[in-house]
N, C-alpha and C positions, 0 to 999 in steps of 0.2 A: 670404715675403721671406727671403732668405738673408743670412747674415753676409758682410760684405765684407772681413773681416780676412784678409790673405794668410797662408797657413800651409802647412807641409809635413808629411808623415807622419813621426812620430817612433817610438821604440821602443814595442812593444806596441800600435801603432795610435794612440798619442797624438799629437794634432796640436799642434805647437808653433809659436809665432810665430818668424819667421826670425831676428830680431835679439835674441831673448831668450836669456839664459844658461840652459843646461840644468841642472836640479837633479835629481839621482838620486832615484828613487822607492823608498821602502821596500817590499819585497815581503812578502806575507802568508805565504809559504812554499808549496812545491809540492804539499803533500799535500791530498787531497780532504777529509780529516778536519778539517784546520785551516780550510779554506774553508767547509765546512758549519757548523762551530762558529761561525765569524764571522757567517755568514749567518743563524744562528738568533737573533741579537740584533737588536732594533730599534735600530740604531746611534744613539747620542745625538748624533751629529754632531760638529762642531768646537767646542771649548770657547771659541773666539775669536768666536763669533757675536755676543755682546753688544758686543764691541769693534768688530766690523765695523759694527754698527748705529749705535753712537755716532760712529764716524769718518765715516759717510756721512750723518749728520744726522737719524737717527731712522727711524720706521716708514714714513712715507709723505710724499713731497714734494709731494703734491697734483697730480701729473701724470697725465694720461691716458696709456694705453699708447701708446708711439710718439711722444709729444708732448714738450712742454717744461714745466718747473715753472711753475705759475700765478703771475703777479706777479713773476717773476724774470728779470733780464736781465744778471746779474753774471758769468756764465760761459758760454763757448761750448758749443754743443750736444754736441760731441764729448767735452768734459771731463765734462759732466754724465752722459753715457751711460757713460763709463768708471767714474765714481764709483758709479753705480747698479749696474753689472755686478759690482763688487767688494764689494757689501754682504755676501755670503755666500761663504765659502770652500768651496763644493761644486762638484763637477765638472759642466761643461756638455758638450754634444755638438756636434761640428763640423757646419757647414752653410755652405760657401762658395758664392759666387754660381754658379748653374747646377746645383747638386747637388739642390736641393729635398728635403733630408732632414728638414725640420721635422716632417712627419707621423710619421715613424719616431722621431725624437728625443723627441717628446712621449709616444708610447706607451712607449718604453723607460724613460723617467724614471718613469712611473706604475707600470709592472710592477716596476721595481727597488725601489720604495718599498712594494710589497705584500709584507709579511714572509713569508707562507706561500709565495708564488711564488718569492721570492728564495732561501729555504731549499732549495726543490726544485732550482733551477738550480745552486746552489753545491754541492749534495750529489750531483750526477750523477757516476758513474764514467766514466773515459775511454772504456771500451768502449761507453758509452751516447752521450755527447755527440760522439764522433768518428764516429758512424754516419750523420750527416746534416749537410749544410753549414749549414743554418739553425740547427740545434741547437748545432753547434760554434761558430758565429759569435756566437750569443746568450750562450753560456757565457763565451767570451773577453771579450765586451763587459762582462758582469757582473763578471768578474775585474778588469778595468781600472777600472771604477767603484769597486769595493771598495778597490783599491790607492790610488786618488786620495783617497777619503774617509779611509783609514787615515793617509795622509801628512798631510792637513789636521788630523786629530784629534791626531796626535803632534807637531804644530808647537808650539814654545815661545812664540810670540808671533803677533800679527796679521800682522806683516811676514813671518814665516817661513811662515805659512799661505798668504799671498798668493804667496810664491815657489814653494811646492810645488804650487800649483794648475795643472793642465793641462787642456786640452780633449781629450776622448776622441773618437776617430774611429770612426763607425759604418759605414764603407764596406764592411767585410767582410760585415756582416749585410745591408746594402742589396744587394750583389751576389748573395748567397745567395738572398735573397727573389726576385730578378728571374727566377730559374729554378726556383722551388720549386713552383709550382702553375699551374693554368689561369688564375688571376688575373694581370693584367699589372702588374708592378712595374718598369717600365722605368727604367733609370738616367737621371737628369735629368728625370724626370716626377713630377708631383704625384699622390698617391694618397690613398685614404680610410683614416682611422685604424682604423675597425672592420674593414675588410678585412685590414689587415696583422695585426691581433690574431688573427683567425681563421686566417690562414696560419701564424703562429707556433704556435698551438695544434695545428693539423693536422700540422705537421712533427714536433712532440714526440710526438703520438699515433702517427704512422707508425713511429717508432723503437720505441715501447712495444709496438705490435702485432707488429712484426717479431721482437722479443725475448721475446714472450710475457709481458709485464708488465702489471699493471693500470694503468688510465689515471690518472696523477697530475693531469693537467690537468682531467679531469672532477671529481676529488675536490676540487681547489683552486678551480676557477672555474666548474664546471658546475652547472646547476639541473636536476635530474632530476624530471620532471613527469608526472603521470597526468592526462590531459584527458578529460572526458566531459560530455555534455549530459543532465542529469536533468530530464525533462519534468515540470513541475508539474501539467499538465493530465491526461495519460494515465499518468504514472508510469513510462514506458518510458525506459531509459537507452540512448542512442545516441551515435555519434561518439566512440567510445573510442579513445584512442591514448596511448602512452608515448613520451617523447623526452627528450633532454638539450639544453638551450639554454644559450648562454654570455652572452647579453645578455637583459635584460628590456627590452622596447621600449615606449616611451611617447611620446605626442605632446606637444611643448612647448606648443603652443597649448591642448591639452586640459588640461594641468596648470595653465596660467594661468587658464583659464575656471573650473576647479574651485575654485581658491583664491578667486576673486571670489565664486563661489556660496557657498562655505563661510563666508566672512566675512559675507555677507548673511544666511545661515541662523543664524549665531551671534548676529548682532544681533537676530534675531527669537526667539532662545532655542531654536533647532533644532540638533541635532547632525548634522553631515554629514561629507563627506570632508575633515576638518580636520586630518589628520595626514599626514606624508610617505608612509607606507605606503598609505593609502587612496587618495591622489590618483593615483599611477601605475596602480593597479588599476582605478580608475574610468575613467581616460583610455584604458586598453587593453582595456576590457570588450568581449567578443566574443559575438555572438548567432548561433545556427544554427537551422535548421528541424529539428524532430523528424522523424527519418528514417522516412518511410512504408514504405520497403522493409524496415525492421527492425521493423515493427509499430507505428510511431509515428503521431502524429496530424497532423503537418505544421505545428504551431504553432511560432512562434519563441520560443526560450528562451535565457537566458544560459548560456555554457559555464563549467563549474567547472574549476579548476586546483588539483590536490592535489600538494603537494611531497613527493617520496619521499626525496630526499637534499639536504641543505643544504650549500652550498659554504663555503669559508673566505673567499671574496671574492664579493660580490654586485655585478654589473656592470649599470648602467642606461644604456641607449642612448636619447638624446633625438633625435626626428625633428622637423625644423623645416619650415615651409611654404616657406621660401626660404633661399638662402645669403646674403641681405643683409637681415636683419631690422632693424626700427627699434629704437633703444636702449631705448625704454620697453617694448617687447615682450620683449626679452631680459631686462631687469630683472624684469618681472612673472613670467616663467617661472621665473627663478632663485629668486625669493622664495617660489615654491611648493615648492622643495626645502628640505630641512633637513639638519642635520649628522648626525642619527641616523635609523635606519629599523628598524621592527619587522617581521620577515619574516612574522609571523602575520597582518598586515594586508594583505599582498600575496598570499599563498597560503593555501589551506585545508590541513588535515591536521595531525597531531600533530608532525610533523617541524619545521614552521615555528614552532610555538608557543614562546615564550620566547627565540627567536633574535633578537638585536639586532645591528645593524651601524652602524659610524661611517664617515662620509665621509673617505677618505684622499686621493683625488686626482681630477682631472678633466682631460680633453683638450678643448681648445677651439680654434676657428678663426675668423679674420676674413679673408674673401676667400680667398686661396690660401695663407694662413700659419697654421700650427698652433703652439700652445704648451701648457704644462701648469701647473696649479696643484696643489701638493702640501702637505698638512698635515704639519708636522714636529714631533715631540716636543721637539726642542731649541729650538723657538720657542714652547713652551707650547701646542702645538696649532694655532698660526696657520699661514698658508699662505706658501709661497715660490713665486715665478714662475720656471719653467724655460723660458727662451726661447732655444733652441739653446745657444750658448756662454755666454750670460748667465744668472746666477742671482741673484735679488733678493728681498727680503722684500716680501710683498704685504699682510699684515695678516690680520685675522679674516675670517669669512665675509661680513660686511657690506661690508668693503673689497673683497673679491673681486667681489661683485655690482656694486659701483660701478665697479670697473675694467672689468668686462665690458661694462657699459652704455656707459661713456665710450669704450672701444676697439671697441665693437660685436663683441665676442668671443662666439661661440655655442658653449656646451659641447655636445659630442657624445657623449662616453663618460665616465661617472662610476664610480669604484671605491669600494665600501664594504667595509671589513674587519670581520669578525666580532669582537664584543667578548668578553672573557673568554678 
């Protein structure tokens, strides 16, 4: 669902409402050193956030996403939506009717909030980011988000923060993606969030390979894995392979079933898949036949996955049985997720031991509309909802689960950042 606010393209790709008075944006300076230094901080956001929340009536108005406040009829829907959109003075991304940018907007907001990835993008030299249209558009979009957040952080009051807020236009990145790969990202067409993530990563790696540079995307987001099947019957090791994957894939229904089973086992005094790390591993468990062509016995055995290199960001991709799950099934699957993850429970090997990750953000969809929930330090670790041009406070993880249930939002990609 696209925003229906009429807008025109402003300086630096910022979309401005036509009748709104233009307020100059403070720039961060043209040097890559300044941008990289700014990107290395986990920006504490706008100091006016508490004021925004008080002015808008608190953390949660009890409204399901896209609906009206429960038990309230004192204000028109348009007024309530405007109030909700102004809770946080953080930049949104443009999505006018017919553009269908929501899938891209949700991904960009999540990537922007991953500190290690943001540092890399803002640290690129011109010779690097000017070498590929997708890489150039991503860099410029990150610069614009940084300028907007700097303007909000430097505002002297809630009113000044509101005046400095602009909606950033992702059109350049959308156009660049449309011609970037064999995947189809046609303008005005809806696409998958996971596919656009992979295309962005591939574009960055294409520049790195052309310039003889090591893969920063692999170091930041990639899981380098050694896979093998160790037969317990004949002791032969077959099905060996090494690869790098950028998502850990898990079945939402499997996560839900494992949580129910773990609760039952716990009631009976049995320890099972009762932690966040064990559940995706169990739901994604793979069995293969011991390869007789390699001297094996043909029996089916579980495949082991040893982690060779741990990333800065662990990305979990949830697969759902349908695109229209029941609210109770969405809630049950989300309750199987947790705010932290121990990588040693997901993978074998010394590399994974002691590595802990914390949920930073997620991309979710209802029908043909995507949005993002992002945990913000300036909200004490609670989540904000980034819904195209609107940014509002969502609350803690429990509130996010309830909102997803009420709005039938199905999380598809979740980003966990390494602790420490």
